[in-house]
PQR file of N, CA, C, O and H, with PARSE charges and radii, in Angstrom:
ATOM      1  N   MET A   1       0.863  -1.166   0.000 -0.4000 1.5000
ATOM      2  CA  MET A   1       0.000   0.000   0.000 -0.0000 2.0000
ATOM      3  C   MET A   1       0.900   1.216   0.000  0.5500 1.7000
ATOM      4  O   MET A   1       1.416   1.608   1.046 -0.5500 1.4000
ATOM      5  N   GLY A   2       1.091   1.814  -1.157 -0.4000 1.5000
ATOM      6  CA  GLY A   2       2.001   2.953  -1.248 -0.0000 2.0000
ATOM      7  C   GLY A   2       3.407   2.519  -0.894  0.5500 1.7000
ATOM      8  O   GLY A   2       3.907   1.524  -1.419 -0.5500 1.4000
ATOM      9  H   GLY A   2       0.672   1.495  -2.007  0.4000 1.0000
ATOM     10  N   LYS A   3       4.051   3.269   0.002 -0.4000 1.5000
ATOM     11  CA  LYS A   3       5.420   2.941   0.406 -0.0000 2.0000
ATOM     12  C   LYS A   3       5.466   1.901   1.514  0.5500 1.7000
ATOM     13  O   LYS A   3       6.553   1.539   1.966 -0.5500 1.4000
ATOM     14  H   LYS A   3       3.645   4.078   0.428  0.4000 1.0000
ATOM     15  N   TYR A   4       4.326   1.416   1.958 -0.4000 1.5000
ATOM     16  CA  TYR A   4       4.243   0.444   3.060 -0.0000 2.0000
ATOM     17  C   TYR A   4       4.030  -0.968   2.549  0.5500 1.7000
ATOM     18  O   TYR A   4       3.323  -1.188   1.566 -0.5500 1.4000
ATOM     19  H   TYR A   4       3.443   1.710   1.591  0.4000 1.0000
ATOM     20  N   ARG A   5       4.648  -1.916   3.227 -0.4000 1.5000
ATOM     21  CA  ARG A   5       4.440  -3.337   2.951 -0.0000 2.0000
ATOM     22  C   ARG A   5       3.703  -3.915   4.163  0.5500 1.7000
ATOM     23  O   ARG A   5       4.209  -3.867   5.284 -0.5500 1.4000
ATOM     24  H   ARG A   5       5.223  -1.737   4.026  0.4000 1.0000
ATOM     25  N   ILE A   6       2.533  -4.448   3.934 -0.4000 1.5000
ATOM     26  CA  ILE A   6       1.705  -4.980   5.012 -0.0000 2.0000
ATOM     27  C   ILE A   6       1.673  -6.494   4.884  0.5500 1.7000
ATOM     28  O   ILE A   6       1.351  -7.029   3.823 -0.5500 1.4000
ATOM     29  H   ILE A   6       2.122  -4.487   3.023  0.4000 1.0000
ATOM     30  N   ALA A   7       2.012  -7.188   5.982 -0.4000 1.5000
ATOM     31  CA  ALA A   7       2.014  -8.646   5.969 -0.0000 2.0000
ATOM     32  C   ALA A   7       1.339  -9.180   7.227  0.5500 1.7000
ATOM     33  O   ALA A   7       1.718  -8.829   8.344 -0.5500 1.4000
ATOM     34  H   ALA A   7       2.274  -6.753   6.844  0.4000 1.0000
ATOM     35  N   ALA A   8       0.349 -10.022   7.035 -0.4000 1.5000
ATOM     36  CA  ALA A   8      -0.313 -10.679   8.156 -0.0000 2.0000
ATOM     37  C   ALA A   8       0.560 -11.842   8.625  0.5500 1.7000
ATOM     38  O   ALA A   8       1.169 -12.544   7.817 -0.5500 1.4000
ATOM     39  H   ALA A   8       0.042 -10.307   6.127  0.4000 1.0000
ATOM     40  N   CYS A   9       0.609 -12.032   9.934 -0.4000 1.5000
ATOM     41  CA  CYS A   9       1.414 -13.111  10.514 -0.0000 2.0000
ATOM     42  C   CYS A   9       0.618 -13.833  11.594  0.5500 1.7000
ATOM     43  O   CYS A   9       1.005 -13.793  12.762 -0.5500 1.4000
ATOM     44  H   CYS A   9       0.114 -11.462  10.590  0.4000 1.0000
ATOM     45  N   PRO A  10      -0.494 -14.497  11.235 -0.5600 1.5000
ATOM     46  CA  PRO A  10      -1.293 -15.179  12.248  0.2800 2.0000
ATOM     47  C   PRO A  10      -0.535 -16.361  12.856  0.5500 1.7000
ATOM     48  O   PRO A  10       0.316 -16.975  12.213 -0.5500 1.4000
ATOM     49  N   SER A  11      -0.868 -16.658  14.104 -0.4000 1.5000
ATOM     50  CA  SER A  11      -0.246 -17.819  14.743 -0.0000 2.0000
ATOM     51  C   SER A  11      -1.305 -18.601  15.511  0.5500 1.7000
ATOM     52  O   SER A  11      -2.263 -18.035  16.039 -0.5500 1.4000
ATOM     53  H   SER A  11      -1.560 -16.159  14.627  0.4000 1.0000
ATOM     54  N   GLN A  12      -1.107 -19.907  15.559 -0.4000 1.5000
ATOM     55  CA  GLN A  12      -2.068 -20.754  16.251 -0.0000 2.0000
ATOM     56  C   GLN A  12      -1.764 -20.753  17.745  0.5500 1.7000
ATOM     57  O   GLN A  12      -0.612 -20.863  18.165 -0.5500 1.4000
ATOM     58  H   GLN A  12      -0.329 -20.366  15.130  0.4000 1.0000
ATOM     59  N   LEU A  13      -2.824 -20.627  18.530 -0.4000 1.5000
ATOM     60  CA  LEU A  13      -2.733 -20.630  19.982 -0.0000 2.0000
ATOM     61  C   LEU A  13      -2.899 -22.051  20.511  0.5500 1.7000
ATOM     62  O   LEU A  13      -3.407 -22.911  19.791 -0.5500 1.4000
ATOM     63  H   LEU A  13      -3.760 -20.537  18.189  0.4000 1.0000
ATOM     64  N   PRO A  14      -2.485 -22.320  21.744 -0.5600 1.5000
ATOM     65  CA  PRO A  14      -2.660 -23.665  22.310  0.2800 2.0000
ATOM     66  C   PRO A  14      -4.114 -24.141  22.294  0.5500 1.7000
ATOM     67  O   PRO A  14      -4.374 -25.343  22.250 -0.5500 1.4000
ATOM     68  N   SER A  15      -5.060 -23.198  22.331 -0.4000 1.5000
ATOM     69  CA  SER A  15      -6.487 -23.562  22.329 -0.0000 2.0000
ATOM     70  C   SER A  15      -6.975 -24.021  20.957  0.5500 1.7000
ATOM     71  O   SER A  15      -8.090 -24.527  20.833 -0.5500 1.4000
ATOM     72  H   SER A  15      -4.848 -22.221  22.367  0.4000 1.0000
ATOM     73  N   GLY A  16      -6.145 -23.847  19.925 -0.4000 1.5000
ATOM     74  CA  GLY A  16      -6.559 -24.183  18.561 -0.0000 2.0000
ATOM     75  C   GLY A  16      -7.076 -22.972  17.806  0.5500 1.7000
ATOM     76  O   GLY A  16      -7.211 -23.015  16.583 -0.5500 1.4000
ATOM     77  H   GLY A  16      -5.239 -23.436  20.025  0.4000 1.0000
ATOM     78  N   GLN A  17      -7.365 -21.897  18.517 -0.4000 1.5000
ATOM     79  CA  GLN A  17      -7.761 -20.639  17.884 -0.0000 2.0000
ATOM     80  C   GLN A  17      -6.515 -19.977  17.286  0.5500 1.7000
ATOM     81  O   GLN A  17      -5.403 -20.483  17.431 -0.5500 1.4000
ATOM     82  H   GLN A  17      -7.255 -21.862  19.510  0.4000 1.0000
ATOM     83  N   PHE A  18      -6.716 -18.846  16.616 -0.4000 1.5000
ATOM     84  CA  PHE A  18      -5.600 -18.140  15.996 -0.0000 2.0000
ATOM     85  C   PHE A  18      -5.534 -16.708  16.504  0.5500 1.7000
ATOM     86  O   PHE A  18      -6.558 -16.063  16.727 -0.5500 1.4000
ATOM     87  H   PHE A  18      -7.620 -18.435  16.498  0.4000 1.0000
ATOM     88  N   ALA A  19      -4.319 -16.227  16.680 -0.4000 1.5000
ATOM     89  CA  ALA A  19      -4.077 -14.836  17.055 -0.0000 2.0000
ATOM     90  C   ALA A  19      -3.657 -14.080  15.805  0.5500 1.7000
ATOM     91  O   ALA A  19      -2.984 -14.622  14.929 -0.5500 1.4000
ATOM     92  H   ALA A  19      -3.486 -16.750  16.499  0.4000 1.0000
ATOM     93  N   ALA A  20      -4.065 -12.818  15.740 -0.4000 1.5000
ATOM     94  CA  ALA A  20      -3.709 -11.988  14.588 -0.0000 2.0000
ATOM     95  C   ALA A  20      -2.559 -11.066  14.950  0.5500 1.7000
ATOM     96  O   ALA A  20      -2.505 -10.519  16.052 -0.5500 1.4000
ATOM     97  H   ALA A  20      -4.612 -12.378  16.453  0.4000 1.0000
ATOM     98  N   GLN A  21      -1.650 -10.902  14.017 -0.4000 1.5000
ATOM     99  CA  GLN A  21      -0.629  -9.869  14.132 -0.0000 2.0000
ATOM    100  C   GLN A  21      -0.272  -9.426  12.731  0.5500 1.7000
ATOM    101  O   GLN A  21      -0.409 -10.180  11.768 -0.5500 1.4000
ATOM    102  H   GLN A  21      -1.694 -11.346  13.122  0.4000 1.0000
ATOM    103  N   VAL A  22       0.191  -8.185  12.631 -0.4000 1.5000
ATOM    104  CA  VAL A  22       0.506  -7.626  11.326 -0.0000 2.0000
ATOM    105  C   VAL A  22       1.846  -6.907  11.394  0.5500 1.7000
ATOM    106  O   VAL A  22       2.184  -6.291  12.405 -0.5500 1.4000
ATOM    107  H   VAL A  22       0.303  -7.572  13.414  0.4000 1.0000
ATOM    108  N   SER A  23       2.592  -6.993  10.323 -0.4000 1.5000
ATOM    109  CA  SER A  23       3.850  -6.281  10.166 -0.0000 2.0000
ATOM    110  C   SER A  23       3.633  -5.187   9.118  0.5500 1.7000
ATOM    111  O   SER A  23       3.125  -5.448   8.027 -0.5500 1.4000
ATOM    112  H   SER A  23       2.317  -7.494   9.502  0.4000 1.0000
ATOM    113  N   ILE A  24       4.026  -3.964   9.467 -0.4000 1.5000
ATOM    114  CA  ILE A  24       3.921  -2.837   8.536 -0.0000 2.0000
ATOM    115  C   ILE A  24       5.330  -2.287   8.358  0.5500 1.7000
ATOM    116  O   ILE A  24       5.885  -1.678   9.272 -0.5500 1.4000
ATOM    117  H   ILE A  24       4.439  -3.752  10.353  0.4000 1.0000
ATOM    118  N   ALA A  25       5.897  -2.500   7.200 -0.4000 1.5000
ATOM    119  CA  ALA A  25       7.279  -2.118   6.942 -0.0000 2.0000
ATOM    120  C   ALA A  25       7.341  -1.014   5.898  0.5500 1.7000
ATOM    121  O   ALA A  25       6.464  -0.888   5.042 -0.5500 1.4000
ATOM    122  H   ALA A  25       5.447  -2.994   6.457  0.4000 1.0000
ATOM    123  N   SER A  26       8.397  -0.219   5.990 -0.4000 1.5000
ATOM    124  CA  SER A  26       8.644   0.813   4.977 -0.0000 2.0000
ATOM    125  C   SER A  26      10.141   1.054   4.892  0.5500 1.7000
ATOM    126  O   SER A  26      10.898   0.698   5.795 -0.5500 1.4000
ATOM    127  H   SER A  26       9.109  -0.321   6.685  0.4000 1.0000
ATOM    128  N   GLY A  27      10.552   1.664   3.791 -0.4000 1.5000
ATOM    129  CA  GLY A  27      11.956   1.974   3.599 -0.0000 2.0000
ATOM    130  C   GLY A  27      12.742   0.789   3.078  0.5500 1.7000
ATOM    131  O   GLY A  27      12.195  -0.289   2.845 -0.5500 1.4000
ATOM    132  H   GLY A  27       9.937   1.953   3.057  0.4000 1.0000
ATOM    133  N   HIS A  28      14.039   1.007   2.898 -0.4000 1.5000
ATOM    134  CA  HIS A  28      14.933  -0.017   2.373 -0.0000 2.0000
ATOM    135  C   HIS A  28      16.269   0.064   3.095  0.5500 1.7000
ATOM    136  O   HIS A  28      16.696   1.136   3.525 -0.5500 1.4000
ATOM    137  H   HIS A  28      14.484   1.883   3.087  0.4000 1.0000
ATOM    138  N   GLY A  29      16.915  -1.073   3.221 -0.4000 1.5000
ATOM    139  CA  GLY A  29      18.248  -1.117   3.818 -0.0000 2.0000
ATOM    140  C   GLY A  29      18.278  -0.577   5.233  0.5500 1.7000
ATOM    141  O   GLY A  29      17.402  -0.876   6.045 -0.5500 1.4000
ATOM    142  H   GLY A  29      16.569  -1.944   2.873  0.4000 1.0000
ATOM    143  N   SER A  30      19.306   0.232   5.524 -0.4000 1.5000
ATOM    144  CA  SER A  30      19.460   0.754   6.886 -0.0000 2.0000
ATOM    145  C   SER A  30      18.411   1.802   7.232  0.5500 1.7000
ATOM    146  O   SER A  30      18.293   2.194   8.393 -0.5500 1.4000
ATOM    147  H   SER A  30      20.017   0.476   4.864  0.4000 1.0000
ATOM    148  N   ALA A  31      17.653   2.261   6.250 -0.4000 1.5000
ATOM    149  CA  ALA A  31      16.599   3.252   6.499 -0.0000 2.0000
ATOM    150  C   ALA A  31      15.224   2.593   6.617  0.5500 1.7000
ATOM    151  O   ALA A  31      14.200   3.271   6.530 -0.5500 1.4000
ATOM    152  H   ALA A  31      17.749   1.943   5.306  0.4000 1.0000
ATOM    153  N   SER A  32      15.200   1.272   6.814 -0.4000 1.5000
ATOM    154  CA  SER A  32      13.903   0.585   6.884 -0.0000 2.0000
ATOM    155  C   SER A  32      13.372   0.580   8.320  0.5500 1.7000
ATOM    156  O   SER A  32      14.135   0.597   9.286 -0.5500 1.4000
ATOM    157  H   SER A  32      16.032   0.721   6.884  0.4000 1.0000
ATOM    158  N   THR A  33      12.064   0.556   8.425 -0.4000 1.5000
ATOM    159  CA  THR A  33      11.400   0.422   9.722 -0.0000 2.0000
ATOM    160  C   THR A  33      10.341  -0.664   9.601  0.5500 1.7000
ATOM    161  O   THR A  33       9.817  -0.928   8.519 -0.5500 1.4000
ATOM    162  H   THR A  33      11.444   0.541   7.641  0.4000 1.0000
ATOM    163  N   ASP A  34      10.044  -1.279  10.720 -0.4000 1.5000
ATOM    164  CA  ASP A  34       9.023  -2.327  10.738 -0.0000 2.0000
ATOM    165  C   ASP A  34       8.253  -2.221  12.045  0.5500 1.7000
ATOM    166  O   ASP A  34       8.833  -2.317  13.126 -0.5500 1.4000
ATOM    167  H   ASP A  34      10.470  -1.064  11.599  0.4000 1.0000
ATOM    168  N   ARG A  35       6.966  -2.027  11.942 -0.4000 1.5000
ATOM    169  CA  ARG A  35       6.074  -1.963  13.104 -0.0000 2.0000
ATOM    170  C   ARG A  35       5.292  -3.261  13.119  0.5500 1.7000
ATOM    171  O   ARG A  35       4.736  -3.671  12.101 -0.5500 1.4000
ATOM    172  H   ARG A  35       6.495  -1.949  11.064  0.4000 1.0000
ATOM    173  N   VAL A  36       5.250  -3.906  14.276 -0.4000 1.5000
ATOM    174  CA  VAL A  36       4.479  -5.141  14.430 -0.0000 2.0000
ATOM    175  C   VAL A  36       3.398  -4.879  15.473  0.5500 1.7000
ATOM    176  O   VAL A  36       3.680  -4.395  16.570 -0.5500 1.4000
ATOM    177  H   VAL A  36       5.702  -3.573  15.103  0.4000 1.0000
ATOM    178  N   MET A  37       2.159  -5.204  15.117 -0.4000 1.5000
ATOM    179  CA  MET A  37       1.054  -5.049  16.046 -0.0000 2.0000
ATOM    180  C   MET A  37       0.434  -6.415  16.288  0.5500 1.7000
ATOM    181  O   MET A  37       0.187  -7.177  15.354 -0.5500 1.4000
ATOM    182  H   MET A  37       1.930  -5.597  14.226  0.4000 1.0000
ATOM    183  N   ARG A  38       0.187  -6.711  17.559 -0.4000 1.5000
ATOM    184  CA  ARG A  38      -0.473  -7.958  17.955 -0.0000 2.0000
ATOM    185  C   ARG A  38      -1.834  -7.598  18.530  0.5500 1.7000
ATOM    186  O   ARG A  38      -1.985  -6.565  19.183 -0.5500 1.4000
ATOM    187  H   ARG A  38       0.388  -6.092  18.318  0.4000 1.0000
ATOM    188  N   PHE A  39      -2.816  -8.442  18.290 -0.4000 1.5000
ATOM    189  CA  PHE A  39      -4.181  -8.161  18.720 -0.0000 2.0000
ATOM    190  C   PHE A  39      -4.650  -9.237  19.697  0.5500 1.7000
ATOM    191  O   PHE A  39      -4.242 -10.395  19.602 -0.5500 1.4000
ATOM    192  H   PHE A  39      -2.694  -9.281  17.760  0.4000 1.0000
ATOM    193  N   HIS A  40      -5.505  -8.845  20.633 -0.4000 1.5000
ATOM    194  CA  HIS A  40      -5.973  -9.752  21.681 -0.0000 2.0000
ATOM    195  C   HIS A  40      -7.089 -10.685  21.225  0.5500 1.7000
ATOM    196  O   HIS A  40      -7.281 -11.746  21.819 -0.5500 1.4000
ATOM    197  H   HIS A  40      -5.836  -7.905  20.711  0.4000 1.0000
ATOM    198  N   SER A  41      -7.813 -10.317  20.205 -0.4000 1.5000
ATOM    199  CA  SER A  41      -8.926 -11.156  19.739 -0.0000 2.0000
ATOM    200  C   SER A  41      -8.411 -12.513  19.269  0.5500 1.7000
ATOM    201  O   SER A  41      -7.285 -12.632  18.785 -0.5500 1.4000
ATOM    202  H   SER A  41      -7.657  -9.455  19.723  0.4000 1.0000
ATOM    203  N   GLU A  42      -9.256 -13.535  19.422 -0.4000 1.5000
ATOM    204  CA  GLU A  42      -8.941 -14.870  18.916 -0.0000 2.0000
ATOM    205  C   GLU A  42      -9.884 -15.190  17.764  0.5500 1.7000
ATOM    206  O   GLU A  42     -11.047 -14.787  17.773 -0.5500 1.4000
ATOM    207  H   GLU A  42     -10.170 -13.438  19.816  0.4000 1.0000
ATOM    208  N   PHE A  43      -9.376 -15.916  16.775 -0.4000 1.5000
ATOM    209  CA  PHE A  43     -10.129 -16.214  15.570 -0.0000 2.0000
ATOM    210  C   PHE A  43     -10.189 -17.715  15.346  0.5500 1.7000
ATOM    211  O   PHE A  43      -9.268 -18.445  15.713 -0.5500 1.4000
ATOM    212  H   PHE A  43      -8.431 -16.244  16.768  0.4000 1.0000
ATOM    213  N   ALA A  44     -11.273 -18.169  14.744 -0.4000 1.5000
ATOM    214  CA  ALA A  44     -11.493 -19.596  14.521 -0.0000 2.0000
ATOM    215  C   ALA A  44     -10.594 -20.164  13.431  0.5500 1.7000
ATOM    216  O   ALA A  44     -10.324 -21.365  13.415 -0.5500 1.4000
ATOM    217  H   ALA A  44     -12.022 -17.576  14.446  0.4000 1.0000
ATOM    218  N   SER A  45     -10.126 -19.308  12.512 -0.4000 1.5000
ATOM    219  CA  SER A  45      -9.304 -19.823  11.409 -0.0000 2.0000
ATOM    220  C   SER A  45      -8.109 -18.913  11.140  0.5500 1.7000
ATOM    221  O   SER A  45      -8.092 -17.736  11.501 -0.5500 1.4000
ATOM    222  H   SER A  45     -10.345 -18.332  12.524  0.4000 1.0000
ATOM    223  N   HIS A  46      -7.121 -19.505  10.497 -0.4000 1.5000
ATOM    224  CA  HIS A  46      -5.925 -18.774  10.063 -0.0000 2.0000
ATOM    225  C   HIS A  46      -6.324 -17.628   9.143  0.5500 1.7000
ATOM    226  O   HIS A  46      -5.844 -16.504   9.293 -0.5500 1.4000
ATOM    227  H   HIS A  46      -7.135 -20.461  10.204  0.4000 1.0000
ATOM    228  N   ASP A  47      -7.216 -17.922   8.178 -0.4000 1.5000
ATOM    229  CA  ASP A  47      -7.647 -16.907   7.213 -0.0000 2.0000
ATOM    230  C   ASP A  47      -8.363 -15.740   7.879  0.5500 1.7000
ATOM    231  O   ASP A  47      -8.141 -14.589   7.504 -0.5500 1.4000
ATOM    232  H   ASP A  47      -7.607 -18.835   8.056  0.4000 1.0000
ATOM    233  N   ALA A  48      -9.216 -16.016   8.859 -0.4000 1.5000
ATOM    234  CA  ALA A  48      -9.940 -14.946   9.547 -0.0000 2.0000
ATOM    235  C   ALA A  48      -8.963 -14.050  10.306  0.5500 1.7000
ATOM    236  O   ALA A  48      -9.115 -12.829  10.299 -0.5500 1.4000
ATOM    237  H   ALA A  48      -9.396 -16.951   9.164  0.4000 1.0000
ATOM    238  N   ALA A  49      -7.970 -14.638  10.954 -0.4000 1.5000
ATOM    239  CA  ALA A  49      -6.961 -13.850  11.673 -0.0000 2.0000
ATOM    240  C   ALA A  49      -6.140 -13.020  10.694  0.5500 1.7000
ATOM    241  O   ALA A  49      -5.823 -11.864  10.975 -0.5500 1.4000
ATOM    242  H   ALA A  49      -7.847 -15.630  10.960  0.4000 1.0000
ATOM    243  N   ALA A  50      -5.795 -13.599   9.549 -0.4000 1.5000
ATOM    244  CA  ALA A  50      -5.016 -12.878   8.542 -0.0000 2.0000
ATOM    245  C   ALA A  50      -5.806 -11.702   7.969  0.5500 1.7000
ATOM    246  O   ALA A  50      -5.262 -10.610   7.808 -0.5500 1.4000
ATOM    247  H   ALA A  50      -6.052 -14.538   9.321  0.4000 1.0000
ATOM    248  N   ARG A  51      -7.084 -11.918   7.661 -0.4000 1.5000
ATOM    249  CA  ARG A  51      -7.918 -10.834   7.129 -0.0000 2.0000
ATOM    250  C   ARG A  51      -8.007  -9.683   8.125  0.5500 1.7000
ATOM    251  O   ARG A  51      -7.861  -8.519   7.752 -0.5500 1.4000
ATOM    252  H   ARG A  51      -7.526 -12.805   7.792  0.4000 1.0000
ATOM    253  N   TYR A  52      -8.248 -10.011   9.387 -0.4000 1.5000
ATOM    254  CA  TYR A  52      -8.352  -8.985  10.417 -0.0000 2.0000
ATOM    255  C   TYR A  52      -7.039  -8.202  10.524  0.5500 1.7000
ATOM    256  O   TYR A  52      -7.051  -6.973  10.595 -0.5500 1.4000
ATOM    257  H   TYR A  52      -8.368 -10.957   9.690  0.4000 1.0000
ATOM    258  N   ALA A  53      -5.914  -8.913  10.534 -0.4000 1.5000
ATOM    259  CA  ALA A  53      -4.610  -8.259  10.649 -0.0000 2.0000
ATOM    260  C   ALA A  53      -4.361  -7.303   9.482  0.5500 1.7000
ATOM    261  O   ALA A  53      -3.911  -6.177   9.694 -0.5500 1.4000
ATOM    262  H   ALA A  53      -5.905  -9.912  10.476  0.4000 1.0000
ATOM    263  N   VAL A  54      -4.647  -7.735   8.267 -0.4000 1.5000
ATOM    264  CA  VAL A  54      -4.442  -6.871   7.100 -0.0000 2.0000
ATOM    265  C   VAL A  54      -5.353  -5.648   7.168  0.5500 1.7000
ATOM    266  O   VAL A  54      -4.913  -4.537   6.871 -0.5500 1.4000
ATOM    267  H   VAL A  54      -5.013  -8.650   8.095  0.4000 1.0000
ATOM    268  N   GLU A  55      -6.610  -5.834   7.552 -0.4000 1.5000
ATOM    269  CA  GLU A  55      -7.534  -4.700   7.684 -0.0000 2.0000
ATOM    270  C   GLU A  55      -7.008  -3.682   8.695  0.5500 1.7000
ATOM    271  O   GLU A  55      -7.060  -2.475   8.460 -0.5500 1.4000
ATOM    272  H   GLU A  55      -6.967  -6.737   7.793  0.4000 1.0000
ATOM    273  N   GLN A  56      -6.503  -4.182   9.818 -0.4000 1.5000
ATOM    274  CA  GLN A  56      -5.968  -3.283  10.837 -0.0000 2.0000
ATOM    275  C   GLN A  56      -4.722  -2.566  10.333  0.5500 1.7000
ATOM    276  O   GLN A  56      -4.520  -1.387  10.624 -0.5500 1.4000
ATOM    277  H   GLN A  56      -6.461  -5.163  10.009  0.4000 1.0000
ATOM    278  N   GLY A  57      -3.888  -3.272   9.580 -0.4000 1.5000
ATOM    279  CA  GLY A  57      -2.691  -2.648   8.995 -0.0000 2.0000
ATOM    280  C   GLY A  57      -3.052  -1.550   8.024  0.5500 1.7000
ATOM    281  O   GLY A  57      -2.446  -0.479   8.043 -0.5500 1.4000
ATOM    282  H   GLY A  57      -4.052  -4.229   9.343  0.4000 1.0000
ATOM    283  N   ILE A  58      -4.035  -1.803   7.173 -0.4000 1.5000
ATOM    284  CA  ILE A  58      -4.483  -0.786   6.215 -0.0000 2.0000
ATOM    285  C   ILE A  58      -5.059   0.419   6.947  0.5500 1.7000
ATOM    286  O   ILE A  58      -4.786   1.562   6.578 -0.5500 1.4000
ATOM    287  H   ILE A  58      -4.527  -2.673   7.157  0.4000 1.0000
ATOM    288  N   ASP A  59      -5.857   0.168   7.984 -0.4000 1.5000
ATOM    289  CA  ASP A  59      -6.409   1.271   8.774 -0.0000 2.0000
ATOM    290  C   ASP A  59      -5.297   2.105   9.404  0.5500 1.7000
ATOM    291  O   ASP A  59      -5.383   3.332   9.425 -0.5500 1.4000
ATOM    292  H   ASP A  59      -6.078  -0.760   8.284  0.4000 1.0000
ATOM    293  N   TRP A  60      -4.248   1.447   9.920 -0.4000 1.5000
ATOM    294  CA  TRP A  60      -3.135   2.174  10.534 -0.0000 2.0000
ATOM    295  C   TRP A  60      -2.424   3.050   9.500  0.5500 1.7000
ATOM    296  O   TRP A  60      -2.123   4.213   9.768 -0.5500 1.4000
ATOM    297  H   TRP A  60      -4.179   0.450   9.903  0.4000 1.0000
ATOM    298  N   VAL A  61      -2.156   2.484   8.314 -0.4000 1.5000
ATOM    299  CA  VAL A  61      -1.484   3.259   7.265 -0.0000 2.0000
ATOM    300  C   VAL A  61      -2.337   4.467   6.875  0.5500 1.7000
ATOM    301  O   VAL A  61      -1.820   5.579   6.769 -0.5500 1.4000
ATOM    302  H   VAL A  61      -2.401   1.540   8.097  0.4000 1.0000
ATOM    303  N   ARG A  62      -3.613   4.262   6.666 -0.4000 1.5000
ATOM    304  CA  ARG A  62      -4.504   5.381   6.302 -0.0000 2.0000
ATOM    305  C   ARG A  62      -4.496   6.461   7.371  0.5500 1.7000
ATOM    306  O   ARG A  62      -4.419   7.648   7.052 -0.5500 1.4000
ATOM    307  H   ARG A  62      -4.033   3.359   6.753  0.4000 1.0000
ATOM    308  N   ALA A  63      -4.575   6.066   8.632 -0.4000 1.5000
ATOM    309  CA  ALA A  63      -4.603   7.049   9.720 -0.0000 2.0000
ATOM    310  C   ALA A  63      -3.270   7.781   9.850  0.5500 1.7000
ATOM    311  O   ALA A  63      -3.246   8.973  10.157 -0.5500 1.4000
ATOM    312  H   ALA A  63      -4.638   5.102   8.891  0.4000 1.0000
ATOM    313  N   SER A  64      -2.178   7.086   9.622 -0.4000 1.5000
ATOM    314  CA  SER A  64      -0.864   7.717   9.798 -0.0000 2.0000
ATOM    315  C   SER A  64      -0.453   8.582   8.613  0.5500 1.7000
ATOM    316  O   SER A  64       0.439   9.420   8.741 -0.5500 1.4000
ATOM    317  H   SER A  64      -2.197   6.118   9.373  0.4000 1.0000
ATOM    318  N   THR A  65      -1.089   8.391   7.467 -0.4000 1.5000
ATOM    319  CA  THR A  65      -0.739   9.190   6.290 -0.0000 2.0000
ATOM    320  C   THR A  65      -1.773  10.263   5.977  0.5500 1.7000
ATOM    321  O   THR A  65      -1.617  11.033   5.029 -0.5500 1.4000
ATOM    322  H   THR A  65      -1.815   7.710   7.362  0.4000 1.0000
ATOM    323  N   ARG A  66      -2.835  10.308   6.785 -0.4000 1.5000
ATOM    324  CA  ARG A  66      -3.894  11.306   6.592 -0.0000 2.0000
ATOM    325  C   ARG A  66      -3.349  12.691   6.946  0.5500 1.7000
ATOM    326  O   ARG A  66      -2.712  12.851   7.987 -0.5500 1.4000
ATOM    327  H   ARG A  66      -2.962   9.683   7.555  0.4000 1.0000
ATOM    328  N   PRO A  67      -3.588  13.689   6.101 -0.5600 1.5000
ATOM    329  CA  PRO A  67      -3.141  15.048   6.443  0.2800 2.0000
ATOM    330  C   PRO A  67      -3.880  15.533   7.690  0.5500 1.7000
ATOM    331  O   PRO A  67      -5.068  15.265   7.871 -0.5500 1.4000
ATOM    332  N   HIS A  68      -3.159  16.245   8.535 -0.4000 1.5000
ATOM    333  CA  HIS A  68      -3.768  16.728   9.785 -0.0000 2.0000
ATOM    334  C   HIS A  68      -4.318  18.106   9.620  0.5500 1.7000
ATOM    335  O   HIS A  68      -4.866  18.670  10.567 -0.5500 1.4000
ATOM    336  H   HIS A  68      -2.194  16.463   8.388  0.4000 1.0000
TER
END
């Protein structure tokens, strides 16, 4: 999304549910940054956790690039 790379990184919990997390990266080489956000909600499937993570990443990018 623009200069940002958004990647969902869901992981399975011991309960069998899935946790959502997203990586939002920008830049290249030594000027790169990566923000990782983890969410408390649990999801029934890997895909549901991934969708939620990507949606949250897109929302974060939109909010952080919105003119004030």
